[in-house]
C-alpha positions in Angstrom: 151.1 132.0 160.2 151.5 128.6 158.6 148.3 127.3 160.4 146.4 130.3 159.1 147.4 129.5 155.5 146.3 125.9 155.8 143.0 126.9 157.3 142.4 129.4 154.5 143.2 126.8 151.9 140.8 124.3 153.5 138.1 126.9 153.7 138.5 127.8 150.1 138.2 124.1 149.1 135.0 123.8 151.1 133.5 126.8 149.5 134.3 125.4 146.0 132.6 122.1 146.6 129.0 123.4 146.0 130.1 125.2 142.9 131.7 122.1 141.5 128.7 119.9 142.5 126.0 122.1 141.0 127.9 122.7 137.8 128.3 119.0 137.1 126.2 117.7 134.2 125.4 114.0 133.9 126.5 112.2 130.8 123.9 112.0 128.1 122.1 108.6 127.9 123.8 105.9 125.9 122.3 105.6 122.4 120.7 102.2 121.9 121.8 99.6 119.4 119.0 98.7 117.0 118.3 95.5 115.1 115.5 95.4 112.6 114.5 92.0 111.4 112.3 91.6 108.3 110.6 88.4 107.1 109.3 88.0 103.6 105.6 87.1 103.0 104.9 86.6 106.7 101.2 87.0 107.5 100.1 88.3 110.9 98.8 85.1 112.4 101.7 82.9 111.6 103.1 83.4 115.1 102.3 81.5 118.3 101.9 84.8 120.2 99.2 85.9 117.8 97.1 82.8 118.7 98.3 80.2 116.2 98.2 76.9 118.0 100.2 74.9 115.5 103.2 77.0 114.5 106.2 76.9 116.9 107.9 80.3 117.4 109.1 80.2 121.0 111.7 82.9 120.6 109.5 85.3 118.9 106.8 84.6 121.4 109.2 85.5 124.2 110.1 88.7 122.4 106.4 89.6 122.1 105.9 88.9 125.8 108.8 91.1 126.8 107.9 93.9 124.5 105.2 95.3 122.2 103.1 93.1 119.9 100.9 95.1 117.5 97.6 93.3 116.8 96.7 95.6 113.9 99.9 96.0 111.9 99.7 96.5 108.1 101.7 97.3 105.0 100.6 100.1 102.7 101.5 98.0 99.6 101.7 94.2 99.7 104.7 93.5 97.4 108.2 93.2 98.6 110.0 95.9 96.6 107.5 98.6 97.3 107.0 97.7 101.0 110.8 97.7 101.6 111.1 101.1 100.0 108.3 102.3 102.3 110.0 100.8 105.3 113.4 102.4 104.5 111.9 105.8 103.6 108.9 106.1 105.8 106.8 106.9 102.8 103.8 105.6 100.9 104.5 104.4 97.3 102.7 107.5 96.0 105.5 109.6 97.4 108.7 107.5 97.0 107.5 106.4 93.5 109.1 103.0 93.6 106.4 100.7 92.3 108.4 98.0 90.5 111.5 95.8 90.9 113.9 97.9 88.9 113.6 101.5 90.2 116.3 102.3 92.8 116.4 105.2 95.3 117.9 108.4 93.9 121.0 109.5 95.8 118.9 112.2 97.6 116.1 109.8 98.5 118.7 107.2 99.7 120.3 109.8 102.0 116.9 110.2 103.7 116.4 106.6 104.5 116.7 105.5 108.1 120.1 103.7 107.8 121.8 106.7 106.1 120.4 109.1 108.6 121.7 106.9 111.4 125.1 106.7 109.8 125.2 110.5 109.5 124.5 110.7 113.2 127.4 108.4 114.1 125.9 104.9 114.0 127.7 102.0 112.5 125.2 100.4 110.0 125.0 97.0 108.5 122.7 95.1 106.1 122.2 91.4 105.7 120.0 89.4 103.3 117.6 90.5 100.6 117.7 94.3 100.0 114.9 94.0 97.4 114.8 97.6 96.2 115.9 98.4 92.6 118.4 96.8 90.5 120.8 94.5 92.4 123.8 96.1 90.7 122.7 99.5 92.1 122.4 98.3 95.7 124.1 100.8 98.1 126.6 98.2 99.5 129.4 100.8 99.6 127.3 103.0 101.9 127.2 100.5 104.7 129.9 99.6 107.2 128.9 96.0 106.9 127.2 94.4 103.9 126.2 90.8 103.4 123.3 91.4 100.9 122.4 89.1 98.1 123.7 89.9 94.6 120.2 88.8 93.3 117.0 90.7 93.6 115.5 87.5 95.0 118.1 85.3 96.6 118.0 81.5 96.4 117.4 79.3 99.4 120.1 76.8 98.3 123.4 78.6 98.5 127.1 77.9 99.1 129.2 79.4 101.9 132.7 80.8 101.7 134.1 77.3 101.5 131.8 76.2 98.7 129.6 74.1 101.0 125.8 74.0 100.7 124.0 76.3 103.1 120.3 77.3 103.4 119.7 81.1 103.1 118.3 81.4 106.6 121.5 79.7 108.0 123.7 82.0 105.9 121.9 85.0 107.3 122.4 83.6 110.8 126.1 83.3 110.3 126.4 86.8 108.9 124.5 88.2 111.9 127.0 86.5 114.2 129.9 88.0 112.2 128.4 91.5 112.4 127.8 91.4 116.1 131.3 90.1 116.8 132.8 93.0 114.8 130.4 95.8 115.9 128.9 94.6 119.1 131.6 96.1 121.4 130.3 98.1 124.3 133.1 100.7 123.8 132.3 101.2 120.1 129.8 103.5 118.5 126.2 102.3 118.5 125.0 100.2 115.6 121.9 99.6 113.6 121.7 96.2 111.8 119.0 95.7 109.2 118.3 92.0 108.4 116.1 90.7 105.7 115.3 87.0 105.5 114.1 85.3 102.4 111.9 83.0 104.5 109.1 82.2 104.3 108.9 83.4 100.7 108.5 80.6 98.1 111.4 79.8 95.7 110.1 81.2 92.5 109.8 78.7 89.7 107.4 76.4 87.8 106.2 75.1 90.1 107.1 77.4 93.0 108.6 75.6 96.0 109.1 76.2 99.7 112.7 74.9 100.3 113.1 74.0 104.0 116.2 73.4 106.2 116.8 69.7 106.6 116.4 69.7 110.4 112.9 71.1 110.1 111.5 68.8 107.4 109.7 66.5 109.7 108.3 69.3 112.0 104.5 69.5 111.9 104.3 66.1 110.3 101.5 65.0 112.6 99.6 68.3 112.6 96.4 68.9 110.7 96.2 72.3 109.2 92.6 73.7 109.3 91.2 74.6 105.9 90.0 78.2 105.9 86.3 78.7 105.1 87.1 81.1 102.3 89.1 78.3 100.5 85.7 77.1 99.3 85.6 77.5 95.5 82.5 79.7 95.8 84.6 82.6 97.1 87.0 82.5 94.1 84.0 82.2 91.8 82.4 85.3 93.3 85.1 87.5 91.9 84.3 89.5 88.7 85.4 88.2 85.3 88.4 90.4 84.9 89.9 89.0 88.1 88.7 85.4 88.0 91.1 84.2 85.2 93.9 81.7 85.0 96.2 84.6 84.1 95.9 86.1 87.6 99.2 85.3 89.3 97.5 84.6 92.6 95.5 81.9 91.0 98.3 80.6 88.8 100.4 80.0 91.9 97.5 78.5 93.8 97.2 75.6 91.4 100.5 73.8 92.2 100.3 74.6 95.9 96.7 74.5 97.1 94.5 72.8 94.5 94.2 69.6 96.5 93.8 68.8 100.3 97.2 67.1 100.3 98.9 70.1 98.6 97.3 72.5 101.0 98.6 70.6 104.1 102.1 70.3 102.8 102.4 73.9 101.6 101.2 75.4 104.9 103.5 73.1 106.9 106.5 74.1 104.8 105.6 77.8 105.2 105.5 77.2 109.0 108.8 75.3 108.9 110.5 78.2 107.3 109.2 80.6 109.9 110.4 78.3 112.7 113.8 78.5 111.0 113.7 82.3 111.4 112.6 81.9 115.0 115.7 79.8 115.7 117.9 82.7 114.4 116.1 85.2 116.7 117.0 82.9 119.7 120.6 82.9 118.6 120.7 86.7 118.3 119.5 87.1 121.8 122.0 84.6 123.2 124.8 86.4 121.5 123.7 89.8 122.7 123.7 88.5 126.2 127.2 86.9 125.8 128.6 90.2 124.6 126.8 92.0 127.4 125.0 94.4 125.1 121.5 92.9 125.5 120.3 95.6 127.9 120.9 98.3 125.4 119.9 96.6 122.1 116.4 97.2 120.7 114.9 94.5 118.4 112.2 95.2 115.9 110.5 92.3 114.0 108.2 92.7 111.1 106.9 91.0 107.9 107.2 92.9 104.5 103.6 91.8 103.5 101.1 89.0 104.2 100.3 85.9 102.3 97.3 84.0 101.1 97.4 80.4 102.2 94.5 79.3 100.0 92.0 81.9 101.2 89.7 83.2 98.4 91.2 80.6 96.1 94.6 82.4 96.0 98.3 82.1 96.9 100.6 85.1 97.4 99.7 88.7 98.3 99.1 91.9 96.2 95.4 92.4 96.9 93.5 94.1 99.7 92.4 91.2 102.0 93.7 90.9 105.5 95.7 87.8 104.6 97.7 89.9 102.2 98.2 93.2 104.0 98.3 92.4 107.7 101.7 91.4 109.2 103.4 90.6 112.5 105.1 93.6 114.3 107.1 93.3 117.5 109.2 95.9 119.3 111.4 94.9 122.1 113.1 97.6 124.1 115.0 96.3 127.1 116.2 99.6 128.4 115.2 100.5 132.0 112.2 102.8 132.3 110.5 101.4 129.3 106.8 100.8 130.2 105.9 98.8 127.1 106.6 95.2 128.4 103.9 92.8 127.4 101.6 95.3 125.8 99.4 94.3 122.8 98.2 97.7 121.4 95.2 97.7 119.1 96.2 100.9 117.3 96.9 100.7 113.5 100.6 100.4 112.9 102.1 100.6 109.4 105.4 99.7 107.6 105.9 103.5 107.0 106.2 103.9 110.8 109.4 101.8 111.1 111.8 104.6 109.9 110.5 107.4 112.1 110.2 105.0 115.1 113.9 104.0 114.7 115.1 107.5 114.2 113.2 108.7 117.4 114.7 105.8 119.3 118.2 107.0 118.3 117.4 110.6 119.1 117.5 111.8 115.5 115.2 114.3 113.9 112.6 112.8 111.5 112.6 114.4 108.0 109.4 116.2 107.1 108.9 114.0 104.0 108.4 110.9 106.1 104.7 110.1 106.4 104.9 107.5 109.2 104.6 108.1 112.9 106.7 107.2 116.0 105.0 104.0 117.3 106.3 104.5 120.8 104.5 107.8 121.1 101.4 106.2 119.6 101.4 103.5 122.3 102.1 106.0 125.0 99.2 108.2 123.9 101.4 111.3 123.8 100.0 112.7 120.6 96.4 112.2 119.8 96.9 112.9 116.1 99.2 109.8 116.0 96.2 107.5 116.7 95.2 107.0 113.0 91.7 105.8 112.2 92.5 104.5 108.7 95.2 104.3 106.0 95.6 104.3 102.3 96.3 101.0 100.4 97.8 101.0 96.9 99.2 98.3 94.6 99.9 99.4 91.0 102.6 97.0 89.8 101.9 95.2 86.5 98.2 95.5 86.0 95.5 93.3 84.5 95.1 90.5 83.8 98.1 89.2 85.8 97.9 91.6 88.8 94.9 94.0 88.6 95.7 97.3 90.1 94.0 98.2 93.3 93.7 101.1 95.7 91.6 101.7 98.8 91.1 102.7 102.4 91.3 100.4 105.5 89.9 101.2 108.9 89.2 98.9 111.8 85.5 98.8 110.9 85.4 99.0 107.1 87.5 98.2 104.1 87.0 99.9 100.7 89.0 98.6 97.7 88.8 99.8 94.1 90.2 98.0 91.1 91.2 101.2 89.3 91.5 99.7 85.8 87.9 98.4 85.9 86.1 100.9 88.3 85.1 97.9 90.4 84.5 98.5 94.1 84.6 96.2 97.2 83.3 97.1 100.6 83.7 94.9 103.6 82.3 95.2 107.1 85.2 94.0 109.1 83.4 93.9 112.4 80.6 91.6 111.1 82.6 89.9 108.4 86.3 89.7 109.4 87.0 87.0 106.7 85.7 89.4 104.0 83.2 86.9 102.6 80.6 89.3 101.4 81.2 92.4 99.2 78.7 95.0 100.3 79.5 97.7 97.7 76.1 97.2 96.0 74.1 96.6 99.2 71.6 99.5 99.7 71.9 99.2 103.4 75.6 100.3 103.1 75.1 103.3 100.8 76.1 105.9 103.4 79.2 103.9 104.5 80.2 103.4 100.9 80.0 107.1 100.1 82.0 108.0 103.2 84.8 105.5 102.2 84.7 106.9 98.6 85.2 110.4 100.0 88.0 109.3 102.3 89.7 107.5 99.4 89.7 110.7 97.3 91.2 112.6 100.2 94.0 110.0 100.6 94.8 109.9 96.9 95.8 113.5 97.0 97.2 113.6 100.5 99.7 110.8 100.3 101.6 112.2 97.3 
């Protein structure tokens, strides 16, 4: 009788095994950590991986080689405050309505930025560096789990640390990143999203403006010769209309102390490169620390510039207007997780700053709010949605106005660029295939009448559609 009971129990256990096995559900995939790195005034070709033979960016080049490097990444507005608002909200300026340096996100708008949506979904969120949106006193520092933002709208390069010792802003940012990762980079903790905004390579505003470089990089590039761009020839500045070609134009005013002689041109570009090499050093330290803490295989790194920068092209310094030097930026996405097929890809599709928020949310498995106007760049590259492959985009810059910064709007495609100075009804049209340096304005060329009208029509569609 005893043997029969034992046999029955064994039989029952055997019969239960399939039920237990087939009812088992695998654990959901681990949510990735995300680090978003933003440089200030970093043009697209100031990167070794983008073909620049002089600048030294070995860590960013490795990141590009191991991930995605977009060859056609742009901002929808080339000025820091507006572009940052677009990055956080996933919206054009026409929708988020922040077009200056004093307007902050409303509480509702802030709640729909990517950091706040991640926090709501259980992420630990941190911010380091220059926030750059709205009044500094209204920065949402209390909304973040870790905050090391500047109390100034535009931080200084020359700072003091907690002990009162001099420190360069880039090194301060580096130390804050290390502190954040030590506190939140534990494999057993909730996932994190860290947003980092460098001041570099932005100039230090002043009269004259300066590029203040870390001591250890001051001799770098000393023996290099910076090629002078063709459009630095005075004839290109002189080809602008009278309303634009004035000494009141900020782009020209800042050109004078930094690019008006061959010696100034060489030193300015070298200092600009030195500041970017300083950022590159920080990227290397981040990757080392992620590896030390054994979280490198589940931490996505995204790197972007908030807008481009004229380095003497068209007789200007700065950004603001519609040329490639001003609106085109570097964009790298490194996702080390297994099964990611993007390693080493250099997609040609147009990527925008408004795509950062929806891309990050998708990576975290979070629904994207309908009011976001960007797209998921990972789906774009994978070709999963044909409608994601945009053919053009709307450009707008309406801060200040003439004569200091004439307001401009337009449409950019891979083939053509249409820009309109809206205060003066002055049009520009460039054939980017034949004239990538934008040397010849074709708006009055009869041979381009049809193309001009098509771009005008597209411009009107965008003006209404982006609101």
